[in-house]
N, C-alpha and C positions, 0 to 999 in steps of 0.2 A: 278494834280492824284499825292495820294501820293504815298510811296516807296513801300509800302504794295498793291496797287494799279498794280502795274505791274509783280504782279507773278503770277503762274498759277492760273485756275479758275477753272478746270476740272482738277479730281485724276491722278496723274501718276505714273503704272508700268511697273518692270523691272522681266519679267521673269529669274528665274536663274537658276540653276542647278552642282552642282560640284565648281563652281568657288567662292570658302570661300576667295580664293587666294588672286585672283586679284580686284573682286570686283569695275570696270573701272568705269562703268557707275554708280553706287552709290558714289564712291567719288569724279566722278566727277559733279553730281547733289550736293549733298552734299555742295561742295568747293563754288558752285554756290547759298547756300545757300536757295534749291527748295526740298520741302517736299513728301515725295515717300511713297511706297510700294516697297518691295523686297517677290515676290512671290516665294515660294523654299517645296520643298519636305518633308516630314517627314527626312526622315535616315540623311538630312545635316542640320539639327535644331541648332545643335552645335555648330558647327565648324561656324555656321552661325553667332550667337552669340558671338563669342570670335572675328570675322573680325569685328561684329559693332565697338566691344572695340578698336582690334587692329588700325583703321582706322578712330578712330575717330567719329563713320556712325549716332551713338543715339540720335543724334538732329535728324535730318535730313530724316534717314530714318525708316520704322517702318517692321517687317514681316509678312507676311503672309503666315502658313501652312498651303499646299495642303492636301484635304482628297482622297491623291492617292500616288502613292509609284513604278519607278524604269515600268511603262508602257507599254515604245516603241512606242509610236504612237506620239510620236515629242511634241512639243512645241503649237502645238492648244490647249490642255484641259487646260495646264494654262493660255493658254491666255484669252478662253472663263470663266473661273472663276472670274477672272480679271475682265471680262465684269460683269458679274452677283453682283461683288462684288459694281461695282458701280453703277449698277441701284437700287441694297439695300440700297444704300448712297444718292439717291435722286437727280443723273449727268446723267444734257443728256450728257452726252459727257464723253469718260477718253481716259491717253492718255498710247499705252503700247509699251515697249523702251528691245532694247537686250540689252544685260548685259556687254556688251564689248564691250562699248559706251568711248573712254577716253575727247577728251572735247567737245564740242559748238562752232560751226561759227556761224558769219553776215559775208555774205558780202556785199560788201560795198567798193567802186569805182574799183571794181575790186581785193580787199585783202581780202583774207579771216584771219578775224580778229576772234579771240578766244572772245567769249562772259563772264563772270560771274557774270551774274546774269538769271532766270530764263523769264524776259520780254523778249527774241527769244516764247516762248513757249506761253505768253499770247500776244504776235501780232498776231502769226496763226490764234490762239485762235477767234480774236474779227475779223479779215477776214472770215474764211473760217463761222463762226456765221452769215455773210451775207447773206448767200445762203443757197436751200431748199435742193441742190440734192450734196453735196457734205458729202457722206458716209466715205466716209477714204481722208484723209489725212497727210501729214507727212513732212519731211528734209531728201533733198538729202545728199550724200555722198560726204564730204570733197573731198576727192582725184579724184570725174568725176568732180569738179571742176577744169579747168585749174589756175594758177592766173597770172594775165594780160593778161586775154580772157574776152571779152563780154557776161551773160547771160542776158538772161531776166532776172525778180524774181521770177517768179513761171513755171511751165511748166502743163500744163490739161493733166489729160487721162494716164495714163503712171502708170510703177508700182509704190508703197510707200512702201520702205523697211526698216524696224531697229528700226524708230522712227515714227509711226502712233496717228492718231487722230482718236479717231472711235466712230461714229455716236453710240450709243444703241441706236436709231431708225433701226438699219443697220439690214434687215428681212436674212442677211448672215452670217455666223458661220463660225470661225476659224475648217478646216477639214484636213483630210492626216493627211502623218507622212511629207515629202517634200515638198515645197516652198506652203506653206502656203498664204504665204504675197501673191505670185503673185493670185496664184488661186483666193482669197478672193477679190479682185480687177478687178481680170476680169469678177467674178461675178456680181461685182458692174456695172460693163461698159458694160456690156454686157445687163443688165437693164437699159441704157440710160442715168443711172445718171452718174457725174463727180468723177474724183480723182486730188487732186491739190500739183504736189511737189515742193516744195521750193527751189527755188535756192540760195534765201534770207538768209535762214538761215541754216547751213548746218552741217552735223556731224561725228565729226573722230572718226569712225570704226574700229575695229581690222578688216583686211580680215579674210573670212573664211577660218577656219582649221589651223590660226595660235595661236590658246587658247583655251585650255586643258581645260576639262569638256565639259557641256553641249553635244548639237550634235555630236560635234569635235569628244568625247571619245563614242558616243551611234549610232551614226550612220556610219560616215566619212571616221576616225578610225576604227572600226569595219570592216565593206563590207570589203571586196579585203583584209586588210592589213595585207603582210606578215612577218616574223620576220625581214627579209632584208629590208624592209621598216620602219618598226617600228626603230629599231635601222638605217638609215638615218637620220630620222626626231630625234631626242633625240638627233644625235652627228650634227645635223643643217646640213645635204647635201640637205636635204628635206625644204621645208619650207609645206608643205602639203602631205595627197596621192591624185595623179592626178587619181584615181579612184574613189574616194571616194562620187565624185556627178556624180556618172551616175544613179542612180536609181532614185535619189533625179528628175534629169533634165529630164527620162522617162518617171517617175511619172504624173509628168506637160503635157507631151506628149497626154498622152493618156486620162487627163480629160479635157483639149483643145484639142484639135486634130487640128480645122479649121486656129486656128493662133501660136500655139509653136509645137519647134521645136529642136532634139536634135544637139546639134553641138559641136566640138572640138576644140577648141582654149586657144592661153596661158596658153596653157603648159598642161591642164585640162578635164574635160566635163562644159557645161555650155548648159542653154535653152539659146532659141530663140525667143521670144514673137513680131508675127509685131499688134504693136497698132494706126496703119492709120486707119483702119477699124471708129475707135472710135472719130476723130479726130469732124463726125457732132456732139458729146457728150457736149451743152451748158450749161454753167452754168445758171443757177436761179436766178433774184436776189429776196431778201421777203417781202412783198408786204412793210413794215412800217420803212424796211431800208431806212436812209439819212446818207450818208455817208459823215463823217463834211471832209472841204477845208484844203488844211495843211500839211505840215510833223507834226509825231507822232514817235520821237523817241524810242517813251517807258522807258523815262528817262536812255536808253542809250551815254556814254560817248566816245570815243577815247582814252586811254590815250596810251602814247607812250615812248621809252627810257626809261622800268622802272630797276632800281635798286633792285637789288631784294636784295643785304648784308643793303640797307640803308631802303626800303621800305619806298620808295619817284619816284617820277614823274617828267619829265623834261620839262613834256607836256600833257594837258588835254583839249579838245579840246569838243564842243557838236557837 
């Protein structure tokens, strides 16, 4: 395969709001030489145009200006707009990413190794495209994969967060003000279809409420936030507002009372979902698929002992 064959074949969208000062996901993808769209609201246009220049992103990032502003309904409306944009451009699937992902990784021999190209997106696409019943798939969080521990290359039938590959034929769309990712996954699973969460490929996402803008400002910090809370967060005495996530946990419980409930863990409110009833959902291989023998590393090479001052490597292996 040529080097270009390792690039993602489906479009990648980043939904972003009020975060032109960070641009974490776009900076990561641009460093990896992966073209992508950033979907923003009109009031943020000038700030994001400046950020494209500031962070040298123009070669790989393109802005999509959404036809709405400050609606307060959560990111689902913007994600649906990206979905429509993908369909209008005749794609079968699309990626939609959060805007606070700093790096992407391959889990290799129990090590989390940062990836510097878009090959992991292409590898995931090719794997998912073998099956007829995987409307949603995506990457696991890096912080959920403990170093020097063993994991299978993927988990079936669980939630997919923050980096999602979506089949454009999926009958379910984004809805709800909170936990829209868990909700759409649950609706897919309740249909008897599957989700694939890749452990082989990881995303280095910032923790909820630790990056300003986005839902942090519009939901999590705004609701229940006192002046004392705000001061503590600004001074670094708190990482997030511990009550800021209770409404989103309650909404999921109300939408899926059969499998979801609200729990207090790790110093703040969370939702807990029981996915055990979906273990019976099985992957269905397409009739015309022939799985090739051997290992395809999609051009990835393991590079160690990098010296940033000399831009050289002491060791480089396939």
